[in-house]
C-alpha positions as CSV (number, residue, x, y, z in Angstrom):
1,X,52.1,-146.0,-3.0
2,X,50.9,-144.4,-6.2
3,X,49.9,-141.2,-4.2
4,X,53.4,-141.1,-2.5
5,X,55.1,-141.6,-5.9
6,X,53.1,-138.8,-7.5
7,X,53.8,-136.4,-4.6
8,X,57.6,-137.1,-4.7
9,X,57.6,-136.4,-8.4
10,X,55.7,-133.1,-7.8
11,X,58.4,-132.3,-5.2
12,X,61.0,-132.5,-7.9
13,X,62.2,-136.1,-8.0
14,X,62.4,-138.1,-11.2
15,X,60.2,-141.2,-11.5
16,X,63.1,-143.6,-10.9
17,X,64.4,-141.5,-8.0
18,X,60.9,-141.5,-6.4
19,X,60.5,-145.3,-7.0
20,X,63.9,-146.2,-5.6
21,X,63.4,-144.0,-2.5
22,X,60.0,-145.5,-1.7
23,X,61.4,-149.1,-2.3
24,X,64.3,-148.5,0.0
25,X,62.0,-147.0,2.6
26,X,59.7,-150.0,2.5
27,X,62.5,-152.7,2.5
28,X,64.8,-151.0,4.9
29,X,68.6,-151.5,5.1
30,X,69.7,-153.9,2.3
31,X,71.9,-154.4,-0.7
32,X,71.0,-152.8,-4.0
33,X,69.5,-155.8,-5.8
34,X,66.3,-156.2,-3.8
35,X,65.7,-152.4,-3.7
36,X,66.2,-152.1,-7.5
37,X,63.8,-155.1,-8.0
38,X,61.2,-153.5,-5.8
39,X,61.5,-150.2,-7.6
40,X,61.2,-151.9,-11.0
41,X,64.5,-150.6,-12.4
42,X,67.8,-152.2,-13.5
43,X,70.5,-152.5,-10.8
44,X,73.0,-150.6,-12.9
45,X,70.5,-147.8,-13.3
46,X,69.7,-148.0,-9.6
47,X,73.3,-147.2,-8.6
48,X,73.2,-144.1,-10.7
49,X,69.8,-143.1,-9.3
50,X,71.1,-143.7,-5.8
51,X,73.9,-141.2,-6.4
52,X,71.4,-138.5,-7.2
53,X,69.3,-139.3,-4.1
54,X,72.4,-139.4,-1.9
55,X,73.3,-135.9,-3.2
56,X,69.9,-134.7,-2.1
57,X,70.2,-136.3,1.3
58,X,67.4,-138.8,0.7
59,X,69.5,-142.0,0.8
60,X,72.8,-143.1,2.3
61,X,75.1,-146.2,2.2
62,X,77.5,-148.0,4.5
63,X,79.9,-151.0,4.3
64,X,79.0,-154.4,5.7
65,X,80.9,-157.7,5.5
66,X,78.7,-158.8,2.6
67,X,79.2,-155.5,0.7
68,X,77.5,-152.1,0.5
69,X,74.1,-151.6,2.2
70,X,71.7,-148.9,1.2
71,X,69.1,-147.1,3.4
72,X,66.5,-144.4,2.8
73,X,66.5,-141.3,5.0
74,X,63.6,-141.4,7.4
75,X,60.8,-139.2,6.4
76,X,60.7,-137.3,9.7
77,X,64.4,-136.4,9.3
78,X,63.9,-135.4,5.7
79,X,60.8,-133.3,6.5
80,X,62.6,-131.5,9.4
81,X,65.6,-130.7,7.2
82,X,63.3,-129.3,4.4
83,X,61.4,-127.3,7.0
84,X,64.6,-125.8,8.3
85,X,65.8,-125.0,4.8
86,X,62.5,-123.4,3.9
87,X,62.6,-121.3,7.1
88,X,66.2,-120.1,6.2
89,X,65.0,-119.3,2.7
90,X,62.0,-117.3,4.0
91,X,64.3,-115.3,6.2
92,X,66.0,-114.1,3.0
93,X,62.7,-113.1,1.3
94,X,63.3,-109.4,2.0
95,X,66.6,-109.6,0.1
96,X,64.9,-111.4,-2.8
97,X,62.3,-108.7,-2.9
98,X,65.0,-106.0,-3.1
99,X,66.2,-107.6,-6.3
100,X,62.8,-107.3,-8.0
101,X,61.7,-104.0,-6.5
102,X,61.5,-100.9,-8.7
103,X,64.5,-98.9,-7.2
104,X,65.6,-95.5,-8.4
105,X,62.5,-95.2,-10.6
106,X,63.5,-98.1,-12.8
107,X,60.5,-100.1,-14.0
108,X,60.2,-103.8,-13.4
109,X,59.9,-105.7,-16.7
110,X,58.8,-109.3,-17.2
111,X,58.5,-111.3,-20.4
112,X,56.2,-114.3,-21.1
113,X,55.7,-116.5,-24.1
114,X,52.9,-118.6,-25.7
115,X,49.4,-119.3,-24.5
116,X,50.3,-119.9,-20.9
117,X,52.4,-116.7,-20.9
118,X,49.4,-114.7,-22.1
119,X,47.1,-116.2,-19.4
120,X,49.6,-115.7,-16.6
121,X,50.1,-112.1,-17.6
122,X,46.4,-111.2,-18.1
123,X,45.2,-112.9,-14.9
124,X,47.3,-110.5,-12.8
125,X,44.7,-107.9,-13.7
126,X,42.1,-109.8,-11.7
127,X,43.9,-109.4,-8.3
128,X,42.5,-106.0,-7.3
129,X,38.7,-105.8,-6.8
130,X,36.8,-102.7,-8.2
131,X,39.7,-101.8,-10.5
132,X,39.2,-100.3,-13.9
133,X,41.1,-101.9,-16.8
134,X,41.9,-100.0,-20.0
135,X,42.3,-102.2,-23.1
136,X,43.4,-101.0,-26.5
137,X,44.1,-103.0,-29.6
138,X,43.0,-106.1,-31.4
139,X,40.9,-108.8,-29.6
140,X,41.1,-111.0,-32.6
141,X,44.9,-111.3,-32.4
142,X,44.7,-112.1,-28.6
143,X,42.0,-114.7,-29.2
144,X,44.1,-116.4,-31.8
145,X,46.5,-117.2,-28.9
146,X,44.3,-117.8,-25.9
147,X,41.0,-118.6,-27.5
148,X,37.7,-116.7,-27.0
149,X,36.4,-119.5,-24.8
150,X,39.1,-118.6,-22.2
151,X,37.6,-115.1,-22.0
152,X,34.1,-116.4,-21.8
153,X,34.5,-119.3,-19.4
154,X,37.4,-118.1,-17.2
155,X,38.4,-114.5,-17.4
156,X,35.0,-112.8,-17.7
157,X,33.3,-114.7,-14.8
158,X,36.3,-113.9,-12.5
159,X,36.3,-110.3,-13.6
160,X,32.6,-109.9,-12.8
161,X,33.1,-111.6,-9.5
162,X,35.7,-109.0,-8.6
163,X,33.5,-106.2,-9.9
164,X,36.3,-105.1,-12.2
165,X,35.2,-102.7,-15.0
166,X,36.9,-102.7,-18.4
167,X,37.0,-99.9,-21.0
168,X,37.7,-101.2,-24.5
169,X,39.3,-99.2,-27.4
170,X,39.2,-102.1,-29.8
171,X,39.0,-102.7,-33.5
172,X,35.8,-104.2,-34.8
173,X,37.7,-107.3,-36.1
174,X,35.9,-110.2,-34.6
175,X,33.7,-112.5,-36.8
176,X,30.0,-112.8,-36.0
177,X,30.4,-116.3,-34.4
178,X,33.1,-115.0,-31.9
179,X,31.0,-111.9,-31.1
180,X,28.1,-114.1,-30.3
181,X,30.2,-116.5,-28.3
182,X,31.6,-113.8,-25.9
183,X,28.6,-111.5,-26.2
184,X,31.0,-108.7,-27.0
185,X,28.4,-105.9,-27.4
186,X,26.7,-106.5,-24.0
187,X,28.3,-103.7,-22.0
188,X,26.4,-102.8,-18.9
189,X,25.7,-106.1,-17.3
190,X,29.3,-107.3,-18.1
191,X,30.9,-104.2,-16.6
192,X,32.2,-103.2,-20.0
193,X,32.2,-100.2,-22.2
194,X,33.4,-100.5,-25.8
195,X,34.4,-97.9,-28.4
196,X,35.8,-98.9,-31.8
197,X,39.0,-97.6,-33.3
198,X,39.0,-96.8,-37.0
199,X,39.9,-100.0,-39.0
200,X,42.4,-98.1,-41.2
201,X,44.7,-97.8,-38.2
202,X,44.5,-101.5,-37.2
203,X,47.6,-103.0,-35.6
204,X,48.2,-106.6,-34.4
205,X,49.2,-105.8,-30.8
206,X,47.2,-104.9,-27.8
207,X,47.7,-103.4,-24.3
208,X,46.1,-103.6,-20.9
209,X,46.6,-100.8,-18.5
210,X,45.6,-101.0,-14.8
211,X,46.9,-100.1,-11.4
212,X,50.7,-99.5,-11.9
213,X,51.1,-102.0,-14.7
214,X,51.0,-102.1,-18.5
215,X,50.7,-105.4,-20.4
216,X,51.7,-105.4,-24.0
217,X,50.6,-108.4,-26.2
218,X,52.9,-108.6,-29.3
219,X,50.3,-110.4,-31.5
220,X,49.6,-113.9,-32.7
221,X,52.7,-114.2,-34.8
222,X,55.3,-113.6,-32.0
223,X,53.1,-114.7,-29.1
224,X,55.2,-112.6,-26.6
225,X,53.9,-110.6,-23.7
226,X,55.7,-107.8,-21.9
227,X,54.6,-106.8,-18.4
228,X,55.9,-103.4,-17.3
229,X,55.4,-102.4,-13.6
230,X,55.9,-98.6,-13.3
231,X,53.8,-95.9,-11.7
232,X,54.9,-93.3,-14.2
233,X,54.6,-95.4,-17.3
234,X,51.2,-96.7,-16.3
235,X,50.0,-93.2,-15.5
236,X,51.3,-91.9,-18.9
237,X,49.6,-94.8,-20.8
238,X,46.3,-94.1,-18.9
239,X,46.5,-90.5,-20.0
240,X,47.1,-91.5,-23.6
241,X,44.2,-94.0,-23.5
242,X,41.8,-91.4,-22.0
243,X,42.8,-88.9,-24.7
244,X,42.0,-91.4,-27.5
245,X,38.8,-92.5,-25.6
246,X,37.5,-88.9,-25.7
247,X,38.6,-88.3,-29.3
248,X,36.9,-91.5,-30.6
249,X,33.8,-90.6,-28.7
250,X,30.8,-92.8,-28.0
251,X,30.1,-94.1,-31.5
């Protein structure tokens, strides 16, 4: 029962809705009082919860001589209906893709916020094996949001597994403890090459450039990430990066 309750909540039902549906399913056709008791909720609350379930097609009611009776929709009927809805929705997938595609040269732009936003954005760079990522900016500011342990324990191992190389144009702004923690100066075996930018030009943001995307991290104060998907913009940013890379030199 606990597993079923958990799955229904993951599906999108509230805890009371899931409990009432399972109770009704177990008891079968009956008045509201025994169903509410089985679900562990007040009868007045159960009626309101029933209305939500009825709207979703998970419960129904009908009149009997002794009053209203309530019944849960059989799982096989519910599953068949959801399967049909999903199929109908999948048929519309091409139209949904049209809404997000980069038509007429317009770039696709997505915003994320907070620690999870940073992680969602940066993990997109791990999708294509043997890619080269260009990173420019402050590692310290990014680590203030996601933590250096995320890079060490999650991002780095997955990047190495995908054989993805990274070129860093970063400021030498990490403390000794963090440097040791992520082994930042180990380049070859970690598929990394690092060149340091002059500290007098330090800025709090950072960017990742790869494939046809540019990720811009605003810094630890704003905690905002902007992902730009554009062939032309990504190409231009790669050219700028390579120019700076050559100007800084292997120092």
